[in-house]
N, C-alpha and C positions, 0 to 999 in steps of 0.2 A: 240523250244518252242511250235510251232504249233502241233508237234507230241504228246506232253505230257500234254498240258494244259487242255484238256478235257478228263478225264480218265474214264468216265462212272461209273459203279457200284463199281469198285475196289474190285471185288469179290475174285480174286486170292490172292492178298496180305492180304485181310481180313482172308482168310483161313490159311495163315501162322500164323497170330496173334491168331486166334481162336484155332488152334492146340496147340500152346504154352500155351494158357489159360487153355485148358483142363487138362494140367498136374499139379498136385498138387506140392507144394513146389518149385515154380520157384525161381531161384536165383536172384541176385541183379541187379543193373543198367547196369552193363557191358553186362550181358546176354540179358537184355531187349533191349539194343542198337543193339546187334547182331541180335535179332529177327526182329527188324525194318529194318536193312540192308538186311536181307534175304528176307523180304517182298518186299523191293524195287527192288531187283535183279529179283524176280519172275515177278513183274509187268513190268519191262523194257523188259524182254524177251517176255511177252505177247504183248506189244505194237509193238515190232519189228515184230512179226509174223503177226500182223494185217496189217502192211505196205505191207508185201509180199503178204498176202491174197488179199488185194485190187488191187495190181498189177496183180495178176493171174486172178482175176474176172473182171478186168477193171471197178471196182466199182467207182462211182462218188460221192456217199454220204455215210457217216457213222455217226450214232448218230445225224442225222439231219443237218450235215454240210459237206462241201466239203472234200473229202479225200485229203491226201497229194499229191497223183499223179494227181488228178484233179486240185489242186491249183498250184503246183510247177512243175509238169511234172514227167514222169516216171523215168528219171535218178536220180533226186533229191530224189524221194520217195524210190528208190532202195538203194541208198547210205545212206539215213536216217535209213532204216531198218538194213542195215549192221552195221552202226555206233552204233545203239542201242544194237545189238547183242554183239559187242565188249565191250561196257560199262557194259552189263550184266555180261559177263565173268570176267571183271575187278572187279566188285563188289563181285562176287562169290569167286574169288581168295583171296580177303581180308578176307574171312571167313574161309579159309582153303582148302587144296587140295581136300578133300572128297566132300566139297560143290561144288567146281568148277566141279568136275567129275560128280556130280549129275545133274548140270545144262547142261553140255555138252551132257550127255546121254538123257536128256529130249529133247534137241533140235534135236538130231538124231531121236528120236521116233516121234516128231511132224512132222519133214520133211517126214519121211516114211509114216505116216498116210496121210499127204497131197498128197504125190506122189501116194498112193493107190487110193485116191479119184480121182485125176486128170487122172489116167490111166483108170478109169471107166466112164468118162464123156460120156453122151448121150448113155449109155448102158442100155437099158430097161430090160435086163436080170440080172442086178445087184441084188444080193441076200441080205437078211437080215444080214447074216454073213459077207458079204463083207462090208456092211455099218457099222456094229458094230466094226469090226476090225479097219477100218479107223478112226472112232470116238474115239476109245480107244487110238489111237496115237495122232491125231491132236488136240484133246480137253481134254480128260480125263487125258492124261499123265501129262500135266502141272498142273492140279488141284491136282493130286496125289503127284507131287513134292512139291507143295505149302504146303500141310499138313505135308509131310515128313520133309520139311525144318524147320518148327516150332518145331517139335519133336527133330530134330538133334541139334538145338541150345540150347535145354534143356537137352542134353545128355540122351535122352530117351533110354530105352532098345529096342532090336530088335523086341520083341513081341509088344511093344507099337507102334513102327514105322510101323509095318505091319498093325496094326489095323487102324492107322490114314491114311495109304496109301489106305486101302480098303475104308475108308470113302471118301477120295478125289477122288478116281477112280469112285466110284458109283455116287457121286454127279456130276462129270464131264460128265459121260454118260447121266445122266438125263438132265443136263443143255443143252447139245447139241441137244438132242431130243426136249426139250422145244423150243429152238431157231429155230429148223427146222419147228416146228409146227407154230410158230409165223411168220416165213418167208412166209408161204402160207396163213395165216389167218388174220394178223393184219396190219393195216395201221399206227400203232402208234410206230413202232420200229425205225423210222428214216431211213429205207431202202425201196427199191422198193419191192412191194408185188410180191411173187413168183419169186424172182430173181434167186434162186437156180434152180428152174424148167426151167427157160429160159436159164440158163447157162449149162444145162445138168447134174446138180448134183441131182440125184434121191435119195431123202432122204426116211426115213422110211415110212411116210404116202404114198408116191408115190409107194414104193415097195409093200405095203399092198394092195393098190388099184389095181395094176397090177395083183396081185394074184387073186383078186376077179373078175376083168373085163378084162382079157387078150385080148379077142376078140375086145373090144372097145378101150382099151388104147394103145396096142402095135402099131396098125396102126397110131393112132394119134401122138404118140411120134416119129415115124419114119419120120414124115413130118416136116422137119426142114428147116428154123427156124419156131418156133411156132407162129401162128397168135394170136392176142388178143382173138378172139372168141374161137380158139382151146384151148388156155390156160385156159379160163374160163370154158370150157366144162370139162377139166381134173380136175379142182378144184371142180366142182360140183359133179363129180363122186367120188372124195375122201370123200366129205361130205356124199354122198348118201350111201356109203358102210360102213361107220364108221371107215375108215382107220385112221382118225385123232385121234379118241378116242382110237383105238388100240395102236397107237404110244404113246399116253399119259399114257396108262396103263403100257407100258414098262418103261417109265420114272418113273412112280410111284413106280414100284418094285425096281428100282435102289435107289430111295430116301429112301425107307423102309430099304434096305440093308445098305445104308450109316448110317442111324440112329442106326440100330442094331449094327454096328461095334463099335460105341462109347458108346451106352447105356448098352451094355452087358459086357464091359471091366471094371474090378474093379478099374483101375487107373483113370477112368473118371466119376465114379458113381455120384460124388457130383456136377459136372459141366456140365454133358451131357444135362440136361434140358435146359440150356441156348442155346446150339447148336441146340436143337430141335426147340426152338422158333425162332432162326435165320433162319432155313430152312423153317419153316412155314411162316415166314414173306416174304421170297423170293418167295415162291409159291403164296402167296397173291398178290404180285406185278405182277407176271406173269399171274395169273388167271384173273386179271382185264382186260386182253387183249384178252383172249379166254376161253370160258366155258369148253373146254375139259381139261383144266389144273386145274380145281377147286377142285379136290380131295386133301385133306390135307395130308401131310406126316404122315405115320403111319396108314392111313385108307385104306380100300379095297373097290373095286367096286363090286357091286352085279348085278345080272341080266344078260341076254344074248342079250339084244336088240342091234341092229346093227347101228341104226341111232345115230348121235352125240347128238341130243337133248335128246333122251331116255337114252343114256349111261350117259350123264352129270347129269341127274336128278336121277340116280340110285345110287349115291355115298352114302355109309354108313360108319359110324365110328365104328371100333372094332367089326363089325358084330353084333351090338346090336340094329340095326334098328333105329339109331339116325338120325335126319334130315340131309340131305345133305347140302353142302355149300350153294347152291342156295336156297334151301328150308329155311334154317336158315335166310338168308338175306331177303327172302320174308316175313317170319313171322315177322321180326323186322320192315320192312317197313310198313306192315299192322298195327302193333301196334303203330308205330309213327303216321301214318295218321289217324287211327281210334280211338286212345285214347289220345296220348300225344299232338297232335295238335288240339284237340277238347276241347270245354268248358266242365266244370264239376261243377255242383252246390254244390258239397261237398268240394270244395277247400277253401271256405271262402272268395273268391274274384271272380270277373268276369274274363272271358277270358279263353284261352287254359290252359291245364295242364302245358305246357311249351310254352310260346309265341315265343321262339326263333327257335323252330324246323321247322315250316313251312317256314320262310324266309331262314333258313339254307339249307333246301332241295332245295329251288328254286335257291339259289346261288351255289349249288353244293359243299357246305362247310361242309357236314356231311359225315364222313367216317365210314364205317362198316367193321370190320375185324372179322374173325372167328378163334378161337384158341381151342385146345383140352388140357385138363388137365391130361388125361390119367386115368388109373385105380387106385383106392385107393389113390386119391390125399390127400395131407396134406396142412395145411394152408400156409406153407412156399412156396409151389409151386404156390399157387394163389397170394401170396404177390409178388413173383418174377415176375409173369405175369403182375401185375398191375404196378409195377415199370417200367417194360419194356415198357408198354403202355405209361407211362408218357414220357419216352425218345422218343418213336415213334412219339408222338404228335409234338415234336419239329422238327422232320425230314421230316414230310409229306410235299409234294409240294402242298399246299392248293390252291383250286380254289376259286374264289370270292375275292373281295378287302376288305371286312370287317372282321378284325380278331375276332371281338366279336361273329361272327356267326359260328366259327369253333368248331366242335364237333367230338370226336372220340368215337365210340362205339365198345367195344371188347366183343364179345359174346363167351360163353363157353358152347356150347350145350350139352357136355357130363357130365356136373356137375349135378349129380342126386339131386332130391329134398331134400334128407336126408343130402346132402353135401353142400347145399346152405349157411349154416351158415359159411362156410369157406370164402365165399365172403363178408359176414358181418364183419368177423374178419379181413380180408385183408383190407377192407375199413377203419376200425378204425386204423389199423397199418400204413397205407400209407397216410392218410389224411393230417397229419402235413407236410410231405415232399412235398405233392402237393401244399399246401397253400404257403409254402416258395417259390415255383416256380411260384406263381401267377395263379395256376390252381385250379379247383374244380373237385372233383370226386364224383360220386354217384353210389351205387350198386342197381341193379334191378334184381328181380327174382320172381318166382310165389308165394313164401311164405314170401316175404320181409315185415318186420314190420315197416319200416320207415314211420312216419306219415307226413301228409301235415303240412306245417309251421303254418298255421292259424287254422287248424282243427285236433287236435291230434287223433280224432276218425276215420280219413280217411287214410287208408294205401295206400299212393299214388304211391309207387314204385313197384307195382306188374307188372311183365312182363312175356310173354310166354316163354322167353329164358333167362337164367342167363347171365347177362352182367354187365360191368362196363362202365360208361360214363365219359368222360373227356372233359372239356371245360375251356376257360379262366375265371378268376374271374370276377364277375360283381357287379354292385352297389347293387342289391337286396340281395347279399350274406351276408349282415349284419344279415339276418335271421338265418344263419347257422354258423357264425363266431364270434358271440358276447360273447360266454360263456367262451372262453379260451383266456388268455392274449396274448400268442404268435400268435394265429390266428387273434385276433383283431388288434394287432400291425401291422401285414402285411396288413390287410384290411385298416386300418387307413392310412398307408403309401401310398396306392394306390388310395384311394377314399376320404380321409379326406377333401380334398379341395372342394369336392362337397357339403359339409354341411355348407357352409357359410350362415350367416343370410340373405344375399340378395337373396339366391337361394330358391325360394318357390315352385319349381316344384317337389321336392322330396316328395314321399308319407309320410304323417305324421307318420305312424308307423315306417318307417325307421329312421326318425329323432329321435323319442322317444327312439328306441333301441340303436341308435348310441350314444346319450347323456348319456344314462344309462350305456353303456359299457365304455365310457370315464371316468365316475365317478368311476365305479367299479374297473377298471384296472389302474387308475391313469394316463390316457393318456390325454394330453391337447386337448380339443375340438376346 
């Protein structure tokens, strides 16, 4: 139970389910059950390989807690890994001989990839090709199998399986490169920083740094074991020469290839945008840990600057000179602090445009995400993105203890001014669904016509970047929910008890609107 009770992102079984979802015309419950069983088999294999990885690396911590070998000893950890491999093959056998063969071949390739890496430990002459071949086996092979298993359970054609395997392979390559970047850059992964470097696993950023500074790095790497000062010197050189951003560029190309594999195939045309959003969401989570990862899937980097800072700030979308990820977030932060959190005498009331933003920022409870809608977007694309943002709101691990201060802003910087009406239409289409879930959504863009509640002449929702904002429903939302019975019913259910005669702290305007809505919609006050 200790081995499986904390499963992390569940990325690989999610890929099994996603690859099945990509295929139109899925059959009934029996197939769905088999897809879930296939996903379970893939994850069991993954967990088994982690046990063996931790033994090889003598790792003491994974995902912020003790590894099985640290807690129970090497013998039990080894046997647990072997036991899980046996259970994986048992689960795969129940799905058919071809599925079991696929899992067995996957295990062979994973082991070969790991053996290649282990045979090159502490080798400063390890090449980029050596690294990519090892990653293709030890990481990408299992993700390739995950996407193939979903297709197999839906009896997909060979052509469709090939496209999905390309998707899984390229995502796996990118994922391992991301993980290697975070190993040397982030203290938030639950693992020791630069663990690979100390263990003699020279990953892509190290290989690139050696290419640029052989005279400085080769002697340093030959002095084993590495001291803390020497390790820090090597990390500094990787940052100085832009090796980390070069590695991130390689990962980015693999993500682009992964997206292309599904977006260009006619079998996936209707559902590929969902997969694109899933990948962008994954990159968002990784990007929060290191700026080199902040380029969005489907975007290209421009410029030739070598420093990480310069390369990070040079990200552009679709070669159209759009703001980079970091620039977009900076624009929004400036807008929040310089406009939304400030008083405005056109509001018809005192105080900030939104009094919740400043305390939300202080509490760390305001999340900004950046999404791309792509070229020639239609309203359905934007509606899907807003629905997805509602789901994401429930999944975020929020900071701060006050749920009322939680806000999610999803920016769409590639939505052109002539396309911003799509955001208005999406807001109208999704608002009822949001209200039913106890949420409020608002659309903001440079041409937004949404007026202030107390001053119809003030277009309050103007922003430098098109975005949608999501937050929990609040008492003052009577201003926006009074006109439709279904909206007011939900508001009344949540806040009706606040309007008792003995409660005199509520703004008189709210009381008036509440009582008027009760009478109009036939709801008991």
